[in-house]
C-alpha positions, 0 to 999 in steps of 0.5 A: 665153800660147800661141804663137798668143796671143803672135802676136795681141798689140798693144803700144799706146802712148798718153798719152791714157788714154781713147784707149788704153782705147778702142783696147785694147777695140777690139783685144780685140773683134777678137780681139787681146790688148792691152798698153797703156802711157802713155810711150815709156820704158814702151813701150821697156821692153816691147819689150826684154822681148819682141817684139810682132807689132803696134805702135800708138802716138801719134806724139807719145807723152808730148808731147800736142799737140806736133809732136815725133815723137821718141817714134815715131822711138825706138820705130820704130828699136827695132822696125825689124828686126822690121818689115823681116823681116816679123815685125811691123807698126807704125803711128803715129797722131795727131790732128794732121795735121802730126805725121802728115806729119812722121812720114811724112817720116822714113819712119815708117808713119803 
C-alpha cells in the first residue's frame, strides 16, 4: 500500500457481521480502505501490527446487547496517544443508548 492508501484505511471492529460488512462497504464507497475484525483481541492485534488513521468499533465488541464497554476502553487506551497527537480518529458505536452514555462518561468518543 502507498502512504496515501495507508492514510485512508479504517479499522472496523464489529461482532455483528452484517453491520461490519455494511460499514466496510460504505467506507470503500467513500474512498477508504477497510479492515474488518470481529473481536477485541483481533482489533488489538491489528493495532499492534501498525497504526491506523481511523478506528470505528462496536462499544461492546464481543458482548452483544451488553452495557459492558470494556472492549472500547481497551482499544481506546491502545490508540489514545495517536488520537491525542492528531494522528488518528476514534468513534465507538452502539445500538444501545445506555452503552453510548457509559462510554461517554469514561471519556470515549461515542
